[in-house]
C-alpha positions in Angstrom: -5.0 7.3 15.8 -5.1 7.0 12.0 -6.3 10.6 11.5 -3.6 11.9 13.9 -0.8 10.1 12.0 -2.2 11.3 8.6 -2.0 14.9 9.9 1.6 14.4 11.1 2.6 13.0 7.7 1.0 15.8 5.8 2.5 18.5 8.1 6.0 16.9 7.8 5.6 16.7 4.0 4.5 20.3 3.5 7.1 21.7 6.0 9.8 19.8 4.2 8.9 20.9 0.7 7.9 24.6 1.1 11.3 25.9 0.2 11.5 24.0 -3.1 10.4 24.5 -6.7 6.9 25.4 -7.6 6.4 22.3 -9.8 3.7 20.1 -8.4 2.4 16.8 -9.6 -1.0 15.3 -8.7 -1.5 11.6 -9.7 -4.8 9.8 -9.0 -4.6 6.1 -9.8 -6.7 2.9 -9.9 -5.3 -0.6 -10.1 -5.0 -4.2 -9.0 -3.1 -5.8 -6.1 -2.0 -9.4 -6.5 -2.4 -10.4 -2.9 0.2 -12.3 -0.8 0.6 -15.4 1.3 2.2 -15.9 4.7 3.2 -19.5 5.3 3.6 -21.0 8.8 4.0 -24.5 10.1 3.6 -27.3 7.7 1.2 -26.6 4.8 -0.5 -23.8 6.8 -0.9 -20.2 5.6 -2.7 -16.9 5.8 -3.4 -15.4 2.4 -4.6 -11.9 1.2 -6.5 -12.5 -1.9 -6.1 -10.3 -4.9 -8.3 -7.2 -5.3 -8.6 -3.6 -6.5 -6.9 -0.5 -5.1 -7.0 3.2 -5.6 -4.8 6.0 -4.5 -3.5 9.5 -5.0 0.1 11.0 -4.9 1.1 14.6 -4.4 4.7 15.3 -5.6 6.8 18.4 -5.3 10.0 18.9 -7.4 13.1 19.0 -5.2 15.6 18.9 -8.0 15.7 18.4 -11.7 13.8 15.1 -12.4 13.4 14.3 -8.7 10.1 14.5 -6.9 9.4 14.2 -3.1 6.0 12.6 -2.8 3.2 12.0 -0.3 1.1 9.0 -1.3 -2.1 7.4 -0.1 -3.2 4.0 -1.3 -6.3 2.0 -0.3 -6.6 -1.8 -0.8 -9.5 -4.0 0.0 -9.6 -7.8 -0.1 -10.4 -11.0 1.8 -8.1 -12.7 4.3 -8.3 -16.5 4.0 -6.7 -19.2 6.1 -5.7 -22.8 5.8 -4.6 -24.5 9.0 -4.5 -28.3 9.6 -6.1 -27.9 13.0 -8.4 -24.8 12.7 -9.5 -24.9 9.1 -8.1 -27.8 7.1 -9.7 -26.5 3.9 -9.0 -22.9 2.8 -11.7 -20.7 4.2 -12.5 -17.0 4.5 -11.3 -15.4 7.8 -12.3 -11.8 7.4 -12.6 -8.9 4.9 -9.4 -6.8 5.2 -8.6 -3.2 4.4 -5.1 -1.6 4.1 -4.6 2.1 4.0 -1.0 3.0 3.1 0.4 6.5 3.9 3.9 6.9 2.4 6.6 9.7 2.0 9.3 9.0 -0.6 11.3 10.1 -3.6 10.6 9.5 -7.2 13.3 9.9 -9.9 12.6 10.5 -13.6 14.9 9.5 -16.4 14.9 11.4 -19.7 13.6 14.9 -20.7 11.1 14.0 -23.3 7.3 13.5 -23.2 7.8 9.9 -22.2 9.3 9.9 -18.7 10.3 6.5 -17.1 10.7 6.7 -13.3 11.7 4.7 -10.3 10.9 5.5 -6.6 10.9 4.4 -3.0 9.0 5.4 0.1 8.7 4.8 3.8 5.5 5.1 5.9 2.7 3.3 7.7 0.0 0.9 6.7 -3.3 0.8 8.7 -4.9 -2.6 8.7 -8.6 -3.0 9.5 -11.2 -5.7 9.1 -14.9 -6.5 9.1 -17.3 -9.4 8.5 -15.2 -11.8 10.6 -16.0 -15.5 10.1 -16.9 -16.5 13.7 -17.1 -20.1 12.7 -13.3 -20.0 12.8 -12.6 -17.4 15.5 -14.5 -16.6 18.7 -13.4 -13.0 19.1 -12.9 -9.7 17.2 -9.6 -9.3 15.3 -7.9 -6.1 16.4 -7.2 -3.3 13.9 -3.5 -2.3 13.9 -0.8 -0.3 12.1 2.6 -1.3 10.8 5.7 0.5 9.6 6.1 -0.1 5.9 8.2 0.6 2.8 7.6 0.4 -0.9 9.2 0.5 -4.3 7.7 1.5 -7.7 8.6 1.9 -11.3 6.8 2.9 -14.4 6.3 5.7 -17.0 4.4 8.9 -17.4 3.3 9.6 -21.0 2.7 13.3 -21.2 0.0 14.4 -23.6 0.8 18.0 -23.0 2.9 20.1 -20.6 0.1 19.8 -18.0 -1.5 16.4 -18.3 -0.4 12.8 -19.0 -1.0 9.1 -18.5 0.6 7.3 -15.5 1.4 3.5 -15.7 3.2 1.9 -12.9 3.9 -1.3 -10.9 5.2 -1.7 -7.4 5.8 -3.6 -4.2 4.4 -2.8 -0.8 6.1 -4.3 2.2 4.8 -4.0 5.9 7.8 -4.4 8.2 5.8 -7.1 9.9 2.4 -8.4 8.9 0.0 -10.6 10.8 0.2 -10.8 14.6 -3.2 -12.6 14.2 -4.3 -15.0 16.9 -6.7 -17.5 15.3 -8.5 -20.2 17.2 -11.7 -21.2 19.0 -12.5 -23.1 22.2 -9.3 -22.1 23.9 -6.8 -23.3 21.3 -5.3 -21.5 18.4 -2.2 -20.2 16.7 -0.4 -16.8 16.7 0.7 -15.8 13.2 3.1 -13.0 12.2 5.8 -12.4 9.6 6.8 -10.3 6.6 5.0 -10.4 3.3 5.2 -8.5 0.0 2.2 -7.2 -1.9 2.6 -6.5 -5.6 0.4 -4.2 -7.6 -0.1 -2.5 -11.0 -2.1 0.7 -11.6 -2.8 3.4 -14.1 -4.2 6.9 -13.9 -3.6 10.5 -14.9 -0.8 12.9 -13.9 -1.4 16.6 -13.6 1.9 18.7 -13.7 1.4 22.2 -12.5 3.8 25.1 -12.4 6.3 23.7 -15.0 
C-alpha cells in the first residue's frame, strides 16, 4: 500500500510539473523532531518522544520565487503511555516510525544569496511500529496511514549559484493521530485525536538549471 501511494504521488508530481521551468532544487536534510503528546481522560496521555529525522525534497520552479515540491521525511521515536488503569507510571508502549510523503508549494522572499522561505504541503503519513511492550498490550498494534498537512519556514544561504545551506523549522500535522486500542485482559481504551509535531533541520540545497 505504501509503495503504491508513493508511486501515485511521484507520478502526479511529475505530470503536474513537466510543463514548467527547468530550474530544479534537490534538498537532503537531517534534523530533530520534538515529539508530541495526545491527552485523554484525566491525567492520561500518549506521547511521541523526541528523536531524529531525515528527508529529501525535490522542487520544480513554477513561477519566479515559487517552487512546487515533493518531500519525503522519515521520523523514528518511542511511543509511551500513561494511563491510570493500564500503566499508572509512564511506560514505553512501542517503537514508532512515521514516513511522510507531501506535495506542496514553497515561496522565496528576496533575490539575493540569502533566501528566506515559507511553505505548506498536503499528503499522507504512514505510521508503523515494532518492539511492542506486551506487558501493556496483548496484541499487535496495526500499522496505518493518515492524511496530513505541514508548514515550514527557514532560509537557504547560497554559497554559489548551484549549492547552498538549508536551515528550516516546521510543523507536521496528521489529520487524526492515534486510533490505538490499548489494554490487556479484556479491558482497555481507544485513543485518537489530532496532534502537532514540530521539527528543525539543516542540510544542503542543490539548485540546477538556474
